[in-house]
C-alpha positions as CSV (number, residue, x, y, z in Angstrom):
1,M,-32.0,46.6,84.8
2,T,-29.8,43.6,84.0
3,S,-30.6,40.4,85.8
4,L,-28.5,39.2,88.7
5,K,-27.6,36.0,86.8
6,K,-26.5,38.0,83.8
7,T,-24.5,40.6,85.7
8,L,-22.7,37.9,87.7
9,I,-21.2,36.6,84.5
10,A,-20.9,39.8,82.5
11,A,-17.5,40.9,81.3
12,M,-16.2,44.4,80.7
13,V,-17.6,45.9,77.5
14,T,-15.4,48.2,75.5
15,F,-16.4,50.6,72.7
16,V,-16.0,48.9,69.4
17,P,-17.6,50.9,66.6
18,M,-17.2,48.4,63.8
19,Y,-15.8,44.9,63.4
20,S,-13.5,44.1,60.5
21,Y,-14.9,40.6,59.9
22,A,-17.7,39.9,57.5
23,A,-20.6,38.3,59.5
24,Q,-22.3,40.9,61.5
25,Q,-24.2,40.5,64.8
26,L,-27.9,41.3,64.7
27,T,-30.1,42.8,67.4
28,E,-33.0,40.8,68.8
29,E,-35.5,42.9,66.8
30,Q,-33.6,42.5,63.6
31,A,-33.3,38.7,64.0
32,S,-37.0,38.3,64.9
33,N,-37.9,39.5,61.4
34,L,-35.7,37.0,59.5
35,Q,-35.6,33.2,59.0
36,S,-32.5,31.5,60.2
37,F,-30.9,28.7,58.1
38,K,-28.7,27.1,60.8
39,Q,-27.8,27.2,64.5
40,I,-24.2,26.8,65.7
41,S,-22.2,27.1,68.9
42,V,-18.6,28.1,69.8
43,R,-16.7,27.4,73.0
44,G,-13.6,28.8,74.5
45,A,-12.0,31.2,77.0
46,F,-13.5,34.6,76.4
47,Y,-12.6,37.5,78.6
48,T,-14.9,40.1,77.1
49,D,-18.2,40.2,75.2
50,S,-16.2,41.3,72.1
51,D,-14.1,38.2,72.3
52,Y,-16.9,35.7,71.9
53,V,-18.7,38.0,69.4
54,L,-15.6,37.9,67.2
55,A,-15.3,34.1,67.6
56,M,-18.9,33.7,66.6
57,S,-18.5,36.0,63.6
58,K,-15.5,33.9,62.4
59,A,-17.5,30.7,62.8
60,A,-20.5,32.2,61.0
61,D,-18.2,33.2,58.1
62,K,-17.1,29.6,57.7
63,E,-20.8,28.6,57.4
64,G,-21.4,31.2,54.7
65,A,-23.6,33.4,56.9
66,A,-23.9,37.1,56.5
67,S,-25.1,37.7,60.0
68,F,-25.8,36.0,63.3
69,Y,-27.9,36.4,66.5
70,I,-26.5,35.1,69.8
71,T,-29.3,33.4,71.6
72,T,-27.6,31.9,74.7
73,T,-24.3,32.0,76.6
74,N,-23.5,29.3,79.1
75,I,-20.8,29.8,81.6
76,S,-18.6,27.2,83.3
77,P,-19.4,27.2,87.1
78,S,-15.7,26.7,87.8
79,N,-14.3,29.5,85.5
80,D,-16.4,32.4,84.3
81,T,-14.2,32.9,81.2
82,L,-15.1,29.5,79.8
83,R,-18.2,29.9,77.7
84,I,-20.3,28.0,75.2
85,V,-22.1,30.5,72.9
86,Y,-25.1,29.6,70.7
87,A,-26.3,31.6,67.8
88,K,-28.7,31.5,64.8
89,L,-27.2,32.2,61.4
90,Y,-28.7,34.2,58.5
91,K,-28.0,34.5,54.8
92,A,-27.6,37.9,53.1
93,N,-30.9,37.3,51.4
94,A,-32.6,35.7,54.4
95,P,-36.4,35.6,53.8
96,K,-38.6,37.5,56.2
97,A,-40.0,35.6,59.1
98,E,-43.4,34.3,58.4
99,E,-46.1,35.7,60.6
100,K,-49.6,34.4,60.1
101,N,-52.6,36.2,61.6
102,D,-54.3,32.9,62.2
103,S,-51.7,32.4,64.9
104,F,-53.1,35.3,66.9
105,R,-56.1,35.0,69.2
106,Q,-59.4,36.5,68.1
107,F,-62.1,38.1,70.3
108,G,-65.4,39.3,68.8
109,G,-63.9,39.1,65.3
110,V,-60.9,41.3,66.2
111,Y,-57.3,40.0,66.4
112,E,-55.2,40.4,69.6
113,Y,-51.7,41.4,68.6
114,P,-48.7,40.5,70.8
115,K,-46.4,43.3,71.9
116,S,-43.7,42.2,69.5
117,K,-45.9,43.0,66.6
118,A,-47.9,45.9,68.0
119,I,-44.9,47.9,69.0
120,R,-43.7,48.1,65.4
121,L,-47.0,49.5,64.1
122,E,-48.7,52.9,64.3
123,P,-52.1,52.8,66.0
124,Y,-54.9,54.8,64.6
125,D,-56.8,55.0,67.9
126,I,-56.6,54.2,71.6
127,V,-59.2,52.7,73.9
128,R,-59.2,53.3,77.7
129,I,-61.9,51.6,79.7
130,R,-62.7,51.3,83.4
131,G,-64.9,48.7,85.0
132,Y,-65.2,45.4,86.8
133,F,-63.7,42.5,84.8
134,P,-63.7,39.1,86.7
135,S,-61.4,37.4,84.2
136,E,-58.9,37.9,81.4
137,Y,-61.5,36.7,79.0
138,D,-63.9,39.5,80.1
139,I,-61.2,42.1,79.6
140,N,-60.5,41.0,76.0
141,Q,-64.2,40.7,75.2
142,S,-64.8,44.3,76.4
143,I,-61.8,45.7,74.6
144,A,-62.7,43.8,71.4
145,K,-66.2,45.2,71.5
146,E,-64.8,48.7,71.7
147,A,-62.3,47.9,69.0
148,L,-65.0,46.5,66.7
149,N,-67.2,49.6,67.2
150,K,-64.2,51.7,66.0
151,G,-63.6,49.5,62.9
152,A,-60.3,48.0,64.2
153,Y,-58.6,45.0,62.6
154,A,-56.6,44.3,65.7
155,Y,-55.8,45.6,69.2
156,Y,-53.1,45.4,71.7
157,I,-53.7,45.7,75.5
158,D,-50.8,47.7,76.7
159,N,-51.5,48.0,80.5
160,R,-54.0,47.6,83.2
161,S,-54.2,49.1,86.7
162,E,-56.2,48.2,89.7
163,L,-58.6,50.8,91.1
164,G,-60.3,49.1,94.1
165,S,-62.1,46.2,92.6
166,N,-62.2,47.8,89.2
167,L,-59.6,47.7,86.5
168,Q,-58.5,50.5,84.1
169,V,-57.4,49.0,80.8
170,V,-55.5,50.7,78.0
171,A,-55.4,49.2,74.4
172,Y,-54.2,50.4,71.0
173,L,-56.2,49.8,67.8
174,F,-54.7,49.0,64.4
175,K,-55.9,48.9,60.8
176,K,-55.1,45.8,58.7
177,D,-52.5,47.8,56.7
178,A,-51.2,49.8,59.7
179,P,-48.0,51.8,58.8
180,E,-44.7,51.0,60.5
181,R,-43.8,53.2,63.6
182,K,-40.7,55.3,63.5
183,L,-38.8,53.6,66.3
184,Q,-35.7,54.8,68.1
185,P,-32.6,52.9,67.2
186,E,-32.0,49.6,69.0
187,N,-30.0,50.4,72.2
188,A,-30.2,54.1,71.4
189,I,-27.6,56.4,72.9
190,P,-29.2,59.0,75.2
191,Y,-29.3,62.3,73.3
192,D,-28.5,64.4,76.4
193,S,-25.3,62.4,77.1
194,E,-21.8,63.4,76.0
195,A,-21.6,60.4,73.8
196,G,-24.9,61.4,72.2
197,Q,-23.7,64.9,71.4
198,L,-20.4,63.6,70.0
199,A,-22.2,61.1,67.8
200,L,-24.6,63.8,66.5
201,A,-21.6,66.1,65.7
202,Q,-19.9,63.2,63.9
203,G,-23.0,62.6,61.8
204,G,-23.5,59.6,59.5
205,E,-24.0,56.2,60.9
206,A,-22.8,57.4,64.4
207,A,-25.6,59.9,64.6
208,M,-28.2,57.3,63.6
209,Q,-27.5,55.5,66.9
210,V,-28.7,58.5,69.0
211,E,-32.3,59.0,70.2
212,R,-34.1,61.0,67.5
213,P,-36.8,63.7,67.7
214,G,-40.1,62.4,66.4
215,Y,-39.2,58.8,66.9
216,Y,-40.9,56.5,69.4
217,S,-39.5,54.3,72.1
218,P,-38.8,50.8,70.8
219,S,-40.0,49.2,74.1
220,A,-43.2,51.1,75.1
221,F,-46.1,53.2,73.9
222,N,-46.6,56.7,75.3
223,E,-50.2,56.7,76.6
224,K,-50.5,60.4,77.2
225,F,-49.2,61.2,73.7
226,Y,-51.8,59.0,72.0
227,A,-54.6,59.9,74.4
228,D,-54.0,63.6,73.5
229,K,-53.5,62.8,69.8
230,F,-56.9,61.0,69.6
231,N,-58.6,63.2,72.2
232,N,-59.4,60.0,74.1
233,K,-61.0,59.9,77.6
234,V,-61.4,57.0,79.9
235,K,-64.8,55.3,79.4
236,V,-66.5,53.8,82.3
237,I,-68.3,50.7,81.0
238,D,-69.4,49.1,84.3
239,T,-69.8,50.9,87.6
240,A,-72.8,48.9,89.0
241,S,-70.5,46.2,90.4
242,S,-68.2,48.4,92.3
243,T,-68.7,51.4,94.7
244,N,-65.2,52.5,94.2
245,S,-65.7,54.2,90.8
246,T,-65.3,57.9,90.7
247,T,-67.4,59.1,87.8
248,T,-67.0,62.8,88.6
249,T,-63.5,62.8,87.1
250,I,-64.2,60.6,84.1
251,T,-65.4,61.8,80.8
252,T,-67.0,58.9,78.8
253,A,-66.3,58.3,75.1
254,Q,-69.8,59.6,74.3
255,T,-69.4,63.0,75.9
256,N,-68.7,65.8,73.5
257,T,-68.6,68.8,75.8
258,T,-64.9,68.6,76.6
259,T,-62.7,71.1,74.8
260,S,-60.5,69.3,72.3
261,E,-56.8,69.1,73.2
262,K,-54.1,69.6,70.7
263,P,-51.8,66.6,70.1
264,E,-48.5,66.7,72.0
265,V,-45.7,68.0,69.8
266,M,-42.7,65.7,70.1
267,S,-40.0,68.4,70.0
268,E,-37.6,66.1,71.9
269,P,-37.0,62.4,71.4
270,Q,-39.4,60.1,73.2
271,R,-37.0,58.6,75.7
272,V,-36.2,55.0,75.7
273,N,-37.5,53.3,78.9
274,R,-34.5,52.5,81.2
275,Y,-34.3,51.2,84.7
276,T,-34.1,54.2,87.0
277,V,-32.6,54.5,90.5
278,T,-34.2,57.2,92.7
279,L,-32.5,58.3,95.9
280,S,-34.4,59.4,99.0
281,D,-33.7,63.1,98.2
282,G,-35.3,62.7,94.7
283,R,-32.1,62.5,92.6
284,K,-32.4,60.0,89.8
285,I,-30.1,58.2,87.4
286,Q,-30.7,55.6,84.6
287,E,-28.9,52.3,84.0
288,L,-27.7,51.6,80.5
289,N,-28.0,48.1,79.0
290,D,-25.1,46.3,77.5
291,G,-25.9,47.3,73.9
292,T,-26.1,51.0,74.7
293,A,-23.0,51.0,76.9
294,A,-21.0,49.3,74.1
295,K,-21.6,52.4,71.9
296,M,-20.4,54.9,74.6
297,V,-17.1,55.7,76.3
298,P,-17.2,56.0,80.1
299,F,-15.5,58.9,81.8
300,N,-14.7,56.7,84.8
301,T,-15.1,53.2,86.3
302,I,-15.7,52.6,90.0
303,K,-16.0,49.5,92.0
304,F,-17.5,48.6,95.4
305,R,-17.7,45.4,97.4
306,G,-20.3,43.9,99.7
307,Y,-23.1,41.3,100.2
308,Y,-26.2,41.9,98.0
309,V,-29.0,39.4,97.4
310,T,-31.2,41.1,94.7
311,D,-30.8,42.9,91.4
312,Q,-32.4,45.9,93.0
313,E,-29.9,46.1,95.8
314,I,-27.0,46.0,93.4
315,S,-28.5,48.6,91.0
316,Y,-29.4,50.9,93.8
317,Q,-25.9,50.9,95.3
318,A,-24.4,51.3,91.8
319,G,-26.7,54.2,91.0
320,K,-26.2,55.9,94.3
321,R,-22.4,55.9,93.8
322,A,-22.7,56.9,90.2
323,I,-24.8,60.0,91.2
324,E,-22.2,60.9,93.9
325,A,-19.5,60.7,91.2
326,G,-21.3,63.1,88.9
327,A,-22.6,60.7,86.4
328,K,-25.8,61.0,84.3
329,Y,-25.9,57.3,83.4
330,Y,-24.2,54.1,84.6
331,H,-23.7,50.5,83.4
332,I,-22.9,47.5,85.6
333,A,-20.0,46.2,83.5
334,R,-18.9,43.2,85.6
335,I,-19.6,41.5,88.9
336,A,-16.9,39.2,90.4
337,Q,-17.9,36.7,93.1
338,D,-15.4,36.2,96.0
339,T,-13.7,32.8,95.9
340,N,-14.4,32.5,99.6
341,G,-17.5,33.9,101.1
342,P,-20.7,35.5,99.7
343,N,-19.4,39.0,98.9
344,I,-19.2,40.3,95.4
345,T,-17.2,43.1,93.8
346,V,-19.2,45.3,91.4
347,F,-17.5,47.3,88.6
348,V,-19.6,50.2,87.3
349,D,-18.9,52.4,84.2
350,L,-19.9,56.0,84.5
351,Y,-21.2,58.3,81.7
352,R,-22.0,62.0,81.5
């Protein structure tokens, strides 16, 4: 879901498959892997995202850059078309961003990877523990102990959930030379959308932008997939401090009587996690981000007006109307603030 601040200043996005100018815009993931040689800014009246991207590309060309990454866009409070856009520039032969392991925290001799690094690597095992952990340090110590016992070089704690006074913690383990994961394209087009089917039929670079079978989400790990793949069960490591643990449904890591489960076969693409609106009758619809919407062509655009305070309110109202209009996906393209009064007008692109 886009933030309220962002949507209030967002402009209509049109489908532009390729720009004719030289310097190309990078995604956040691409830029994070490269070293920038300079930062610049451009300012002017830009009516769409494409306008300021084009202006930045021209400015990057003059600086001898092959690519750029837009970091910030500041909007004039008196006129939302007046913007100052900041970007990092990169050479064609830009060196890889340096990433030193000594910058990561260590617990019990095992490195703790941040999500930005872990999500790009293929884990060789998964740890799921349940117990009473009074502090963040205790959680890391317990996970690191399990990781060390399994010969891990590093771990990444993906999620934790409260169960009474206990916590259930999920972590992924990595070897030092962990292979790269096969990730879905950045801002992947939904494979079950009309745009996705058209891109697959077109083939080539267009098809490479669609969610792919056998590829993973670029934003999240699939716990069930990896738990099944490694035949991993939740291990209760501390039940004495809480009476809320239910050991009858838990198989510990030492138990070998459970029948092995076959790894899940990824016959369909692992879906990219998107903000989902669910109506009271159970109908659901997903919101597309700016990057994905820019690769697709809407079949209709609707608008509605009212007073809404939170992102959730706006997205719910947009999603509800999109479902009623027969859409599978929607994108909040623009929000215009009334010149007098607190009401806003929301423009929503609809996709099948």
